[in-house]
C-alpha positions as CSV (number, residue, x, y, z in Angstrom):
1,H,165.6,64.7,269.8
2,S,164.3,62.3,267.3
3,S,160.8,63.9,267.5
4,V,162.2,67.2,266.0
5,P,161.8,67.3,262.2
6,E,165.2,67.3,260.4
7,S,164.4,70.6,258.7
8,W,164.3,72.3,262.2
9,R,167.8,71.0,263.2
10,Q,169.7,73.3,260.9
11,V,170.1,76.8,262.3
12,H,171.3,79.8,260.3
13,V,172.3,83.0,262.1
14,A,172.7,86.3,260.4
15,Q,173.5,89.6,262.0
16,A,173.4,93.0,260.4
17,A,174.0,96.0,262.6
18,P,174.0,99.6,261.6
19,D,177.1,101.6,262.4
20,T,175.1,104.1,264.4
21,Y,171.9,104.0,266.5
22,R,169.6,106.8,267.6
23,L,167.2,106.7,270.5
24,E,165.1,109.6,271.6
25,L,163.3,109.5,275.0
26,T,160.8,111.9,276.4
27,L,160.9,111.7,280.2
28,A,158.4,112.9,282.7
29,I,161.1,114.0,285.1
30,D,164.1,116.4,284.9
31,V,167.4,114.5,284.3
32,D,170.8,115.9,285.1
33,P,172.5,116.0,281.7
34,E,176.0,116.3,283.2
35,R,175.6,112.9,284.9
36,I,174.0,110.8,282.1
37,S,176.0,107.7,281.2
38,A,175.5,104.8,278.7
39,K,177.3,101.5,278.5
40,L,177.0,98.7,275.9
41,E,178.1,95.4,277.2
42,D,177.4,91.9,275.7
43,G,174.7,93.5,273.5
44,I,172.9,95.1,276.4
45,L,172.6,98.9,276.4
46,T,172.4,100.3,279.9
47,L,171.4,104.0,280.4
48,R,171.8,105.8,283.6
49,L,169.6,108.9,283.8
50,P,170.1,110.5,287.2
51,V,167.3,112.8,288.4
52,S,168.4,116.4,288.8
53,E,168.6,117.8,292.3
54,A,165.8,120.3,291.6
55,A,163.4,117.5,290.6
56,R,164.2,115.2,293.6
57,P,161.7,115.0,296.4
58,R,162.6,117.0,299.5
59,R,161.7,116.7,303.2
60,I,160.6,119.9,304.8
61,A,160.6,120.0,308.6
62,V,157.3,121.2,310.0
63,S,157.7,123.1,313.3
């Protein structure tokens, strides 16, 4: 666009990523540590933290 100043048209991209990352979470629910998984794809970190069986809500039949 001609309305954009010339100085705005030049873009510089620089990336610097550490070799390791650390993330600590405190959760209000119990998580099953054996079923935790993490995936990094296209720069997006996806964490799956399944709730433990003991912490899941249960239905109790009332007779």
